N, C-alpha and C positions, 0 to 999 in steps of 0.2 A: 778657685779649686784647680790643682793640677790634674793631669791626665792620670796619673798613677793613682788618684783617688777612685777611679772607674774600676768596676770589676772587669776581668777578662772577657766575660760575655758582653758586658756593656761596651768595652774597647772594640771587639770584633764587630758588633753591631754598629756603632757609631762610623767606624771605618768602612764597613759595607755600604751604610746609607749614602756616604760621601762619594764612594768610588763608583757604586751602582745607582745613581739617584733616580733612574726610570724603573727600577725593578719593584714589583710588588712583594708583599711579606712572604709569599710562598717561594718565588723565585729568589729572593734574598737570602731565605733561610736555606735553600739548596747550594747557593753559592758560598755560604760561609759556614755551613755545617751545623746550623742550629734548627730547632723545630720552629714552624711558622708561628706558633702560639707564643714561643719564647720571643721571636723576633719582634712580635706585634706589642707584647708586654713591655720589653725593653725600649723600643721606639717611642712608644707613648710616654714612658717615664723620662727618656732623655728630651723629648720635646716639651713636657712641662717643665723640666728644669732649665729650658732655654739653651740647650747645648747645640741645637742646630735649628735653621729655619729653611724651608723650601723657597726656591727662587726659580722662576722661569725667565730666560733670557731670550727675547725675540731676535731673529736673524734681521736686523734692519737693512742691512746691505743687500738683502734679496727683496725688500720691500720699498725701495725707492730713495732710501737715505744714501748721501753722498761720502760722508765721512765720519771717522771716529777720531777724537782728539783727546789729549791729555794735557793737563796744566801742573806745573809745579811751582810752589812759592815758598817764600821764607817769610815768618811772621815777625812782627815788632816785639822783641822781648820785654819791652818796658810797658805792655799793655797786659793786664790781668787776663788770664786764660779764660775765666768766666765772661769777661767783656768781649774777649775775641770771639767766643763762641756765639754769643747773643748777636753780635754785629755780623758775622759771617751768615748765620741763618738768615738775616734780614736780605742780605744780598743775593744768596744763593737759592733760597726756597723758591722764589717766584720764577726761576728759569727752568722750565721743564727739560730743556735740552741737557742740564746737568744731571746724570742718572746715579752718580757715586761720587762722593767727597769724604775723605778722611782727613784729620788735622790732630796734631798735638801741640804743646804750647810753643814750638818752634817753627813748624812747617805744615804744609798742606799738599794734597795732590787731588787732581779732580779727574774724572772720565766723563765725556760728554760726547753726543751724537748730534749731527745736522743733516737736514734733508737738502738744504741750499747752502752754498757758500756766503751768501749774503746774511744768513740766519747766523753763520759761524761768526762773522765780523761783528755782528750786534752782541752775540754772548761775550766774546773776547772784551769787547769795549765796556760791557756792563761789569764784569769782573774787575777789570781794571779799574774803572771809576769807583765802583761800590767799595773795593777793598783798599785801594790806594787813596782814595778821597777822604776816608776815615782814618788814615795813618795807621792802617793795621799791617802795612808790609814792610819789611826791612829792605827789600830790593824789588826790581821788577819781576814780572812773572814769566816764566819759560813755557811756551806753548810749542806742542809738538802734534802735527796733523797728519793723519792717514787717510787719502782718498781710497774708498773701497776698491776702485777699479784698478788701483796700483799696490795693493797691499794685501797681506794675509792676517786675517784675525785668527790666530791659533787658539786663544783662550782668552776670556775676560773674567770668568768666575769659577774656574776649576780649582777647587781646594783640596782635591785628592793628594797633591804632593805634600802641602804642609801638614795635613791630618795625618798622612802616613809617616812623615818626620817626626811628629810630635809623639806618636804611639809606638814609635820604633818598628814600623812595618815596612816592607818592600812595596814598591810601587813602579809600574811600567807604563809611563804615559807617553805616547808617541806624539810629541809636540810638533813634529814636521810633517805629520800626515798631511797629504794634500799641498806640500810646499813645493809646487811647481813653478812654472812660468807664470808670472802676475797676468791676471785676465779679469775682466769685468764680471761679477758675480751673475749667475743667471737670476733674472727677475721673475717674480711670482705675482700675478694679479689675483687679489681676493675679492671674492664676492661679498655682498653686504653680510650675509650670515657667517662666512669665514671671518670677516673683519670683527663682528661682534663676538664670535667665539674666541678668537685670539686674544682680544683685549680681555675678555672676561678670565681666560686662563692666566693671563699674566698678572692680572689685578688681584684675583682670589686664589692665592697659592695654597692656602692652609685648610681649604674645604674640598669635600669630595665632588666628583662630577654632577651628582643630582642636585647638590645645592648651588652649584654655579649655574646650572640650567635654570634654576628658579629665579636667580638674579638677572639672567639675560634673556630670558622667554623663549627658550628652546627646550627641545626634549632632552633628558639625560643620555639617550642614545646618541644624539647628534653630538652632543659635547665630547662623550667618549671617542666616537669615530673621529671627530676632527682633532682631538688631542693626539691621538696615536698618529694621524696623518701629517700633522705639523712636525711631530718629532722624527718620523720616518723620512720626511723630505728635507729635514734640517732648517725649518722655518722657526723652530723653537728648541732650546735645549733646557732641560730640567736640571737643576742643581740642589743639592743638599748643603747649604753653606754652615760650616761648624762655627760655634762662638769661640775663636781662638784665644780671646782674652781669658775666658774661664779655664782653657786648657793649658795655660802658661806659656803661650807665645809672647815673647817680650818685644820683638823687633819687627818692624816691617820696612823692607828696602825697595827703592825705586830707582831706576837708572835708564838713560837713553844711550844707546850705542850708535855712533855715527860711523858708517862704513867709510873706509878709504876709498878714493875714486878708483884705483887700479885694482882693488879686490874683487875676484870674479864672483857671479852669482852662485856658481856651483861650489866654490869654495866656502861662501857664508852659509849655504844650506848644509853642507857637509859639517862644519863646525858647530852650528846650532844644534845638529842632531847628537853630536858627540858630547857637548857641554852643558846642555840645559837639563836632560832628564834626572840627573842626581841633585838638581837644585830646587827647593820648594817654591816653584814659581806657580802664581794664580793667573797672572795676565802676561801674555806675549802677543805683540802685534808688530810685524815687520813690513818694511818696504824697501825698496831699492836704496833710499838714502840712509836708513838706520832701523833700529829695533827699540821698541819700549817694553821694559821688563818691570814687573812687581812681584815680590816674593816676600815670605815670612820665615822666621826661625826662632828657635827657643832662646837664642842669646845673641848679643852683638858679635861674638868671637866666631859661631858657627855660620852666621850669615855673611859676615865679612869674608870668611874662608872660601865659601861657595861662590859668592858673587865676584869678589876679587880674583879668585883663581881663575874663573872663567874670563875676566877681563884680561888677566896676564896671558892666558892661551891665546886670545885674540890678538892681543899687542905682539906677541912673539911671532905670529903668522902674518904680521903687517896688515892686518884687515881694518884696523881703526884709524879714522882721521886724527883723533886725539882721545887720551885717556878720559873716559867718562865721570863725572862726579856722580857717587852714590848717595842719595838722599835717604837718611835713616829716620824713621819715625818710631818713637817710643810707644809700642802699642799698648803697654799697661797704663799709660796716660792718655792715649788718643780717644777721640770720639768720632762717630760717624754722623757727619751732618747729613748726607744722604746715603742710603743703602740699597743700591741696586733697584732704584725707583723708576721703572720703566712707564709705569701706567700714565703719568702726567703727559710724558712726551707722545705716547700712542693716542692717548685721548684727544690732543691738541690736533693732531694730523688724521689718523684713522676715522675719526667720527665724523669728519667733513668730506671724505672720499665718496665718489659715486661709482656705481657699478660700470 
């Protein structure tokens, strides 16, 4: 289904849900100019049709995790896609540190978090041995690591830019907010009740607070209070992730920009601010050595124009060590092996913590 199959009010509501994910129906109605009852009815209809899913992303950098990493690989074109998918599931599903993975018949990318560097090396080895040993890879995997105390995680699941692009609406997402000097993120100790609530909120994204309270054994008031506190403190970010495949998004682009050693931090920050807002980017993580970018668009022509134009601008300013390779995934043929699955990772670590 293409986006133009949605009615004007459906487009307006879907755009509002994605760009204002924490707003309730009353507030969202005020923001987009529709009655609350209309917003509620359309939201429920869009949800039934699978046009968006709610996701809560925990700020793991505030909870003791050390790195966020990305992996990019090329797949063996001689192996049938159904076989590739089955084998990749066997390798990836048991690894809780991998929270997101998308693949098409030719390539894949992975997002993963690690609490310790020793865990990171074990995950890398498991991926390389699991995929390489089964002859699923065309070449070796590229890994990119971002220590939280030396990086800025500007976005990992913000789909406001691509949904705005596909619906033909303007968006103003300040990707460089807080992009100052690199510093260790402030740590937050969670009590036992807070850990239980945070895990419950991340795990149960499609049910209201009263039902989450029943699952985790606390009151509804406690869940609501802690949900608002987590969001206010930046410990958890709510997102409404649209089904871009249904909406006609054809392409996904991934690139790692490696900065030239003599390019200044001020210059990089300025150029990121100038170049990225018009690009439909969902993931942007930057550090002193480079930046990882993931974005979507309706066609290879438009995505190439936006990403390659940005690359060209950086190159003209002598900011790149080399021209980066942009990996394009055919979103119409791709599958999500994992889709923002933070629950297994949090269960592995938070359930064993002590007050």
